C-alpha positions in Angstrom: 92.3 119.6 44.0 91.1 122.9 42.9 88.3 124.6 45.1 85.2 125.6 43.3 83.7 128.7 43.7 80.2 129.4 43.3 78.3 132.5 42.1 76.5 134.2 45.0 72.5 134.6 43.9 69.2 135.4 45.3 68.4 131.5 45.5 71.7 130.9 47.5 70.9 133.6 49.9 67.5 132.5 50.4 68.4 129.0 51.1 71.0 129.9 53.5 68.9 132.4 55.2 66.3 129.6 55.7 68.8 127.1 57.0 70.3 129.4 59.2 67.5 131.2 61.1 65.4 128.2 62.2 63.6 127.3 65.4 63.2 124.7 67.7 60.2 123.6 69.8 60.4 123.3 73.6 57.7 122.6 75.8 56.7 124.7 78.8 54.5 123.2 81.6 51.8 125.7 83.0 49.6 124.5 85.8 49.9 120.9 85.0 49.2 121.7 80.9 52.1 121.3 78.3 52.2 124.0 75.9 54.7 124.2 72.8 56.9 127.4 72.4 59.2 127.8 69.4 62.3 129.7 69.8 65.4 130.9 67.7 68.3 128.9 67.3 70.0 131.9 65.7 69.3 135.6 66.5 69.2 137.4 63.6 71.2 140.8 63.7 68.1 142.6 62.8 65.8 141.2 65.8 68.8 142.1 68.0 68.7 145.9 66.7 64.9 146.0 67.3 65.3 144.5 70.8 68.2 147.4 71.5 65.8 149.9 69.7 62.7 149.0 72.1 64.8 148.7 75.1 66.5 152.0 74.6 63.1 153.4 74.2 61.2 151.8 77.3 64.5 152.4 79.7 63.7 156.3 79.1 60.2 155.6 80.7 62.0 153.5 83.4 64.3 156.2 84.2 61.3 159.1 84.0 59.6 157.0 86.7 62.6 156.0 88.8 61.9 152.3 88.2 65.2 151.0 87.1 64.8 147.7 88.9 62.8 146.8 85.8 65.5 147.1 83.4 66.3 143.5 83.5 62.8 142.0 83.5 62.0 144.4 80.2 65.5 143.2 78.6 64.1 139.6 79.4 60.9 139.9 77.9 62.1 141.5 74.8 64.6 138.4 74.6 61.3 136.2 74.6 59.5 138.8 72.5 62.1 138.9 69.6 63.2 135.3 69.8 60.2 133.1 70.6 56.8 132.6 68.9 54.8 134.1 72.3 52.9 137.1 71.5 53.9 139.5 74.2 52.4 142.6 72.4 50.8 144.7 74.8 48.7 148.0 75.0 51.2 150.0 77.2 54.6 149.7 78.9 52.8 148.9 82.3 51.3 145.9 80.9 54.6 144.9 79.3 56.0 144.7 82.7 52.8 143.2 84.2 52.9 140.4 81.7 56.7 139.5 82.3 56.1 139.4 85.9 53.2 136.6 85.3 56.0 134.8 82.9 58.4 135.0 85.5 56.2 134.0 88.4 54.6 130.9 86.3 58.3 130.0 85.6 57.6 130.1 81.9 60.3 132.9 81.4 63.0 131.1 83.3 62.2 127.8 81.1 62.4 129.9 77.7 65.3 132.0 78.6 67.5 128.5 79.9 66.3 126.9 76.3 68.1 130.1 74.6 71.7 129.1 73.5 73.9 131.2 75.6 76.3 131.7 72.6 73.3 133.8 71.0 72.4 135.7 74.5 76.0 136.6 74.4 75.8 137.9 70.9 73.2 140.3 72.1 75.4 141.6 74.7 78.2 142.1 72.1 75.9 144.0 70.0 74.6 146.1 72.7 78.5 146.8 73.6 79.0 147.7 69.8 76.1 150.0 69.7 77.2 151.8 73.3 81.0 152.3 71.6 79.4 153.7 68.3 76.8 156.0 70.4 80.0 157.0 72.5 82.0 157.8 69.2 78.8 159.9 67.8 78.6 161.8 71.1 82.0 163.2 70.7 81.2 164.5 67.3 77.8 166.5 67.6 77.4 167.5 64.0 77.8 163.7 62.9 75.0 162.9 64.9 72.8 165.6 63.1 74.1 164.3 59.8 73.1 160.9 60.8 69.8 161.7 61.8 69.2 163.7 58.8 70.2 160.9 56.5 67.9 158.2 58.8 64.9 160.7 58.2 65.7 161.0 54.7 65.8 157.2 54.5 62.7 156.6 56.3 60.8 159.0 54.0 61.8 157.2 50.9 61.2 153.8 52.0 58.2 154.6 54.3 60.0 152.7 57.2 59.3 149.5 55.5 62.8 148.2 54.5 63.3 145.3 57.1 59.5 144.3 56.5 60.2 144.1 52.8 63.3 141.7 53.4 61.5 139.8 55.9 58.3 139.4 53.5 60.8 138.3 50.6 62.4 135.8 52.9 59.5 134.6 54.5 57.4 133.5 51.5 56.2 129.8 51.1 57.2 129.8 47.5 59.8 127.1 46.5 63.1 128.4 45.5 63.7 128.0 41.9 67.3 127.8 40.2 70.4 126.2 41.2 73.9 127.8 42.4 75.9 128.4 39.3 79.3 127.1 39.5 82.5 128.9 37.8 85.4 127.2 37.5 
């Protein structure tokens, strides 16, 4: 029997994206009241990259203030931020840590983190290891780092730092996906 090969279309990509990146609901008890939290079943590579970028930025703050004990808390808070629907946006880094402390003390953080698929959390670790390896390689060649930084600046100027937002907007549209996959024989 001959295997059918299909043409990859934007509609196919949108369908696969919507099917892959779903959320599941968990219930969290807070002081005797139940709350629904949606968590990602599969972590998006773009969200993992954003998590690493934010972690890197905020870790410098922790180093400057010699508060390295907060690094695990920050990492866990960012996992909740990027892979659940809990809004953990605050006005300052100090508020970030205070909010995570509250989430932890109330038992909310633990319930959410335990609900994440361990394989997805491992993907973040692998992603961070690859990022570190890439950075280590780049450190060996300062000229490459400079060229890379210039390239990023040029791209940001051209797209106005909206690239990922545009992709997210396209994919999250509530419109029905038109067209069927075309088959080639």
